C-alpha positions as a printed Julia matrix, in Angstrom:
40×3 Matrix{Float64}:
 21.88  -0.09  -9.48
 19.58   1.96  -7.23
 18.25   0.17  -4.17
 15.16   1.33  -2.28
 14.54  -0.04   1.22
 11.38   0.63   3.19
 10.25  -0.82   6.47
  7.34  -0.8    8.9
  8.5   -1.65  12.42
  6.29  -0.83  15.38
  8.85  -1.37  18.16
 10.75   1.9   18.79
 14.03   0.34  19.92
 14.26  -2.0   16.94
 13.16   0.72  14.48
 15.88   3.08  15.77
 18.53   0.39  15.42
 17.5   -0.42  11.83
 17.39   3.29  10.98
 20.97   3.8   12.19
 22.25   0.82  10.19
 20.5    1.86   6.99
 21.59   5.49   7.38
 25.22   4.34   7.3
 24.61   2.74   3.88
 22.49   5.28   2.05
 20.42   8.42   1.81
 17.44   8.86   4.12
 14.51   9.76   1.82
 11.49   9.62   4.12
 10.68   8.44   7.63
 11.14   4.74   6.83
 12.56   4.83   3.3
 16.22   4.75   2.29
 17.9    4.88  -1.1
 21.44   4.08  -2.14
 23.54   3.13  -5.14
 24.75  -0.44  -5.12
 27.72  -1.37  -7.24
 28.57  -4.94  -8.18
């Protein structure tokens, strides 16, 4: 299953933290969009 995650966070510190976490799980597609394969 493909999972797409997008976010809109205005606070720089929080946005950076979320970006780092999501980057460890999947592929960075655009500025605030990530994609990864999720297996059951």
